[in-house]
N, C-alpha and C positions, 0 to 999 in steps of 0.2 A: 321257703328256706327249711333245711333239714332241722329236726329237733335232736339235740345232742345233750345227753345227761352228763353233767360235769362232776366227775369223780377223780380223774387223773389229769396230769398236765397235758397229756396228748389230747384230751377232750377239749381243753381250751384252745389248743393249736388248731384242732379240726374246726371248731366254731369260728375262730378268727379267719381261717382260710375260706370258710363258706361265706363269710361277710365280705372278704376282700376279693374273692375270685382267684384268678390265676396269680400264683406267687411271683412277686417281683424280687429277684435276687440282687438287685443293686443295693448299695448301702442305704439309700433312702427307703427302698422297699422293705428291707430287713428292719429298719427303725420303725416304720409304720406298722409292720406285723407285730413287733414286740410291744409297741404302745397299745395296739388293739388287744393283745393278750392280757396286758396289765389292766386295761379298762374292763375287760370281761371278768377277770378275777375279782376286781374291786366291786363291781356291780353285783356279782354273785354273792360276795361276802355281806354286802349291805342288805341284800334281799333276804338272805338267810337269817340275819340278826333280827329282822322284822318278824320272822317266823318264831324265833326264840322269844321275842317280846310277847307274841300272841300266846305262846305256851305258858309263860309265867302269869300273864293276865288271866288265863283260863283256869288257873289252879283254884279250887274251891277250898274254903276254910276246913270243911269236913274232911276232904281228901288229904290235906296237909296234916291235920291233927291225927287222923287215923294212922298215917304212915309214921309220923313222929312218935306216937305211942308205941308202935311196934318196934321201930329201930332203936328207941331208947332202951328197950329190954335187951338189945344185943350189944350194948356198950360193955366193954371188957371189965372184969372185976379183979383180975390178977395177971401175973406174968404168963401163966399157962394159957389163959384165954388169948392173950396177945400173941403168944407164940403160934397158936393155931390159926389166927387170922393171917399171919405171914405165910403159913403153910398153904392156906387157901389161895393167897395171892400168887405164890409160886406155881401152883397147879393151874392157874387161870391163863397163863401165858400161851398164846397161839393155840387155843382149843375152844370147843363149844362149851356152853354152860352145862350141858348134860355130862360131857366128859370131865369137866372141872369138878362137878359134884361127886361123880363116881370115884375119881382119883383121890379127891380129898378124903372121902369116907374110908378108902383103903388105908390111907396113912393115919387118919385120926383114930381108927379102931385097932391099930397095931403099931406100937412105937418101937418095935424091935429093930426098925430101920436105923435107929440112933446108935445101935451097938457097934456095927461094923459097916464099912463102905461096901463090902460084898453083899450084905443083906439089904442095904439101901438100893443097890443096883437091881437086885432081884425084885424089890417091891415097886420100883419105878416102872419096870416092865410089866409087872402084874397090874399096875394101875392103868395101863394102856393109854397113856396121855401124850406119847411122843416126846421129841427133843430130849432124849434120855440123859445125855451127858450134861446138858444145861441144868436139868432139874437135879441130877445127882450132886453136882458141885454146889448148887444153890441151897439144897436141903442140908448138906453137910456143913456148909458155912453158917447157915442160920442156926443150927443146933450148937455149934462151937461158940458162936458169939453170944447166944442166949445163956449158955452155961457160964461163960466168963464174966459177962456183965450185961444183964437184961436192961439196965437203965440206959444203955446206949441207944435203944430204940424209942425211948420216950422223949416227948417235947420238953425242952429245958425252960425254966422260968423266964429267961431273957431272950427266948426265941419266938418268932412268929411261926404260925403253922407252915408257911411257905419255906421259911428258913430251916425248920425241922425236916421237912420233906427233902429239901435240896441237900441237906447234910447226909441223909440216909440213902440217897441214890448211890448205888454202887456198893453198899454195905453187904448186900446179898446178890451174889452172882446171878445174872440173868434178869434182874428187875431194874428196869429203867424208870423214867419219871412217871409214866402212867400206872404201872403196877406197884411202885413204891407208894404212890398216892392211894391206890386201891386198898392197900394194907391199912393205911391210916383211916380211910373212910369206913372200912369195915369195923375198925376197933373203936373209933370215936365218932360215930355217925352224927351226933348232935353238936359236936364241938369243932371238928377239923375243918378249917377254912381253906381247904384245897379240894380239887375235884378230879376224879379219875375220868379222863376223856378217852373212851374207846372209839373205834372207827365210826360207830353210829353217831355218837355225840359230836365228834369232830366234824362230820359231814353236816350235821344239823347246824353247827356253828359256822358253816361256810368253808371249811377247809377242803382243798382239792389236792389229793395225793394219797400216799399210803402211810408214810411215817413222818410226822412233823418234826422240825428242829425244836430244840428246847425253847428257843425264842418264840416260835409260832405257837407252841403248846401253851406257854405262859400267857401269851397275848389272848388266846381264845379262852383259857381258864379264867382270866381276869374278867372277860365279858360275862361269863357265867356267874362268877362271884359277885360282880356288881349287881346283877339282877337278884341274886339270892338275898343280898343285903336290902335291896329296895323292897322286896316282897316279904321279907321276914321269914325265910325258909332256909334250912341248912343246905349246904352243897350236896351232902350225901343223900338226904331225903329227896331233894328235887331231882337229882340224878336218877334215883331209883324209880321215881314216879315216871320220868321220861322213858327209862328202860322198860318199865312195865307196859307203857304205851306201845313201844316198838315191838314187844313180844306179844301184845294183845292179851295181857294178863291183868287181873284185878289188883294183885299185890305181888310182893317179892317172894312169898313163901314157897313157890314152886322150885326155887333153888336155895333160898336162905334158910330153909328148915334145917339144913345140915350144920349150921353154925349156931342154932338156938341152944340155949342153956338147959 
């Protein structure tokens, strides 16, 4: 039987077809095909969660403590720190970590972009990060809202972290659930009980497809958070440890140096 890597819905359909042989287009055949696809998806998800369990069980106390010590130093101290973390999140949309860092440094070293929309447009192009209109609108909106009321972006006393994150989705143009979460993870790495799930982490958690629904995102996020609580490690730190593994790096400083104080 052919080996098929499960990344997209079409991969599930291809695997189902390889198991069933010639497609039967009768109602009964279509039902069997759909049931086979569902079974494959479910089995894949269960298998991947076992891999997630192995990852958490394999975390050493030394590894966790070293990462916690480092990320604790990156916790924001003031509104300006927080503002810059949101800047980094905007630059992280649909780009590589290298381009993310480069573009962020362009903006963090020259705040003249806040003066006029024309200057902002120039700098977005100088940053060479793509999706120009999306970033221009997002940055301008971020600056205006931070000027008017920076407390808008902070967790309220009567909110959970998930409620805070959900409230903030859409406050900055172009930032959906993952990147809004990323801003919180970067700002409150030891506290934020939410987790930014990029495509690598989504696939590790068993998701098949490109862009999950909010329901699917929260379901998989919850799987990660349950294990974080079980093993006593923050969502942000555990995520960065996994990301370092994906990138074959010892720690996060190959990119996070740019947000160090």
